[in-house]
C-alpha angles and dihedrals in degrees: 000000000000126000133172092265093050091046091054093046094049106033095108098041130102121227095269091050091049089051091054090049094051094045107112102154107097133313122342130198117208105198115179142138129259115293094015097118103264091141090049090051094048092047091050089044092055091047089048092050091052100040105030104025093040094231112156112245090233087064093058121088121186120181117205133180095237137030086228091060091047092051091049093050093044089052091052092047090049091059088058105036100022133257095270092058096039093056088063094062116111093226129149144073121325087257098048093046093051094043086055089048092051090049089055099038106018093103086073087062094042097261122134114233091238096062121143124230115218122207122213094273093049091049094048092048090051092050090049091051091047090051089051095044091051091050093239121158105261090207090059096036102045107189094220091053092047089048090049092050093049090047091051091051091049092048090053091046094242108159125208088255092048090049093052091047090055112077091185092060092047091048092049090054092050092060 
């Protein structure tokens, strides 16, 4: 059927794009070249899921490459489903979505909801200030090397406890 919401969501789409938007039975891959309307299709699809399929916006997750793209898509969706509903979408970059998730559910992992995320520069500045504060020789304890070492341990899922229970790691750091 066709209703005003569906008409607004699909007015600029070709028949194949409309087919993709209406598809609700299982996964769907939209494979198309640059400038072919993928964002339009995804935007219409999300509006369709909310308005036509009755899926609550808070149950829709859309991962984009940039926060700018997410904001633009959310704005387009809001014109179709309304601002109140669009704000409930889980839409953004991988990092922004998971930061939001941690703010909501982080307490289950022991994180406060008001945590701060440091980028590389923030982390390196903090390490440099700790080295200085502890009176360590900055030519021996180079902040970028310390940062790199910590990063390597994190990437290998080595916790502080695991580090201190592994004499080989401690010994390697003493060299």
